[in-house]
C-alpha positions in Angstrom: -30.6 -5.3 -16.0 -28.9 -3.5 -13.0 -25.8 -1.4 -13.5 -22.6 -3.6 -13.2 -20.9 -2.6 -9.9 -17.6 -4.1 -11.2 -16.6 -1.1 -13.3 -13.5 -2.7 -14.7 -15.7 -4.9 -16.9 -17.8 -3.7 -19.8 -21.3 -5.0 -20.6 -19.9 -8.0 -22.4 -17.7 -8.9 -19.5 -14.4 -7.7 -21.0 -11.8 -6.0 -18.8 -11.3 -2.3 -19.6 -9.9 0.8 -18.1 -12.7 2.9 -16.5 -13.3 6.3 -18.2 -13.0 8.9 -15.4 -12.9 11.9 -17.7 -16.4 13.1 -16.6 -15.6 12.8 -12.9 -14.7 16.0 -11.0 -11.3 16.6 -9.6 -11.5 16.2 -5.8 -9.1 15.8 -2.9 -8.5 12.1 -2.4 -6.7 10.2 0.4 -6.2 6.6 1.2 -4.5 4.9 4.2 -3.5 1.2 4.1 -1.7 -1.0 6.6 0.0 -4.3 6.9 2.7 -6.1 8.9 5.7 -8.4 8.6 5.8 -10.9 11.4 9.2 -12.3 12.3 11.3 -13.9 15.0 12.0 -11.6 18.0 15.8 -11.9 17.2 15.1 -10.6 13.6 13.1 -7.6 14.9 15.9 -6.8 17.4 18.5 -7.0 14.6 16.4 -4.5 12.5 15.7 -2.1 15.4 19.4 -2.2 16.6 20.6 -1.4 13.1 22.6 -4.7 12.7 21.1 -5.9 9.4 23.9 -6.8 6.9 22.2 -5.0 4.1 21.9 -1.7 6.0 19.0 0.4 7.2 16.0 -1.9 6.7 13.4 0.6 7.7 14.9 3.5 5.7 15.1 1.4 2.6 11.6 0.0 3.1 10.2 3.5 3.5 11.8 4.6 0.1 10.6 1.3 -1.5 7.0 2.0 -0.3 7.1 5.5 -1.7 8.4 4.2 -5.1 5.8 1.4 -5.1 3.0 4.0 -4.7 4.4 6.0 -7.6 4.7 2.9 -9.8 1.2 1.4 -9.1 -0.2 2.1 -12.6 2.8 0.2 -14.0 2.1 -2.8 -11.9 -1.8 -3.0 -11.8 -3.0 -3.2 -15.4 -6.2 -1.2 -15.1 -5.0 1.5 -12.6 -4.9 5.1 -13.9 -1.5 6.9 -13.6 -2.2 9.6 -11.0 -0.5 12.8 -9.9 0.3 11.7 -6.4 0.8 14.7 -4.1 1.9 12.9 -0.9 3.1 9.5 0.1 4.0 8.9 3.8 5.2 5.5 5.1 5.2 4.9 8.8 7.1 1.8 10.0 6.8 0.8 13.6 8.4 -2.0 15.5 5.8 -4.1 17.4 7.4 -6.5 19.9 3.9 -8.0 20.4 3.8 -9.4 16.9 6.8 -9.6 16.8 7.4 -7.6 13.7 7.0 -4.4 11.8 3.7 -2.6 11.3 3.5 -0.6 8.1 1.1 2.2 7.4 0.9 4.2 4.1 -0.9 7.4 3.5 -1.3 8.5 -0.1 -3.0 11.8 -1.4 -3.9 13.3 -4.7 -6.2 15.8 -6.3 -7.7 13.8 -9.1 -10.6 12.0 -10.7 -10.1 8.6 -9.1 -8.9 7.4 -5.8 -5.5 6.3 -4.4 -6.5 3.1 -2.6 -4.4 0.9 -4.9 -1.4 3.2 -4.4 -1.7 2.9 -0.6 -2.0 -0.9 -0.7 0.9 -1.2 -3.2 3.0 1.1 -1.0 2.4 -1.2 2.0 3.0 -4.4 0.0 6.3 -3.1 -1.5 7.6 -1.9 1.8 6.7 -5.3 3.4 8.5 -7.2 0.5 11.5 -5.0 0.9 11.7 -5.8 4.7 11.5 -9.4 3.8 14.2 -9.1 1.1 16.6 -7.3 3.4 16.6 -9.8 6.2 15.5 -13.1 4.5 19.0 -14.5 5.0 18.4 -14.7 8.7 14.6 -15.4 8.8 13.0 -17.1 5.9 9.9 -17.8 8.0 8.7 -14.2 8.1 5.1 -13.6 7.2 3.5 -10.7 5.4 0.1 -10.3 6.9 -3.0 -8.1 7.3 -2.6 -5.9 4.3 -5.8 -3.9 4.1 -7.4 -0.5 3.4 -8.1 1.5 6.5 -9.5 4.7 5.0 -10.4 6.3 1.7 -11.9 9.6 1.3 -13.0 11.7 -1.6 -15.0 11.2 -4.8 -18.6 10.1 -5.4 -18.5 7.2 -2.9 -17.4 9.4 -0.1 -15.7 8.1 3.0 -14.8 4.5 3.8 -13.3 3.6 7.1 -12.5 0.0 8.1 -14.1 -1.4 11.2 -11.7 -1.4 14.2 
């Protein structure tokens, strides 16, 4: 029987946390992105700093950082990792219209930080939604995906453009 590529399941099909103790410590990076689509008026309110709850993008940036740091508390089989960098880029895109979010997460460890980058984007997007939902309940969180991961045995992954 071939080796099970779904490493979060044992031979009997039970979920378990993967043992990474034999893996070497290497530099790891992951970049994820996503967006929050909204009405043009909502985007203008955010970019003009007129949201009743305050600095939407500043709070979303902090929430994304916190989300990356708390990933192991949220995703049952994720390892707690010594994250060395989290950067959250939030960019207004009138063409959506909405906010494009990009998260970069780094560590030196035995497993990757893809889930941390994806969680950072998701939490930042949810925070944007929360801060302006009173004026735009139709916002849509979309296109959350991994753009890049590097390090470890599987090497480099880069999403197709």
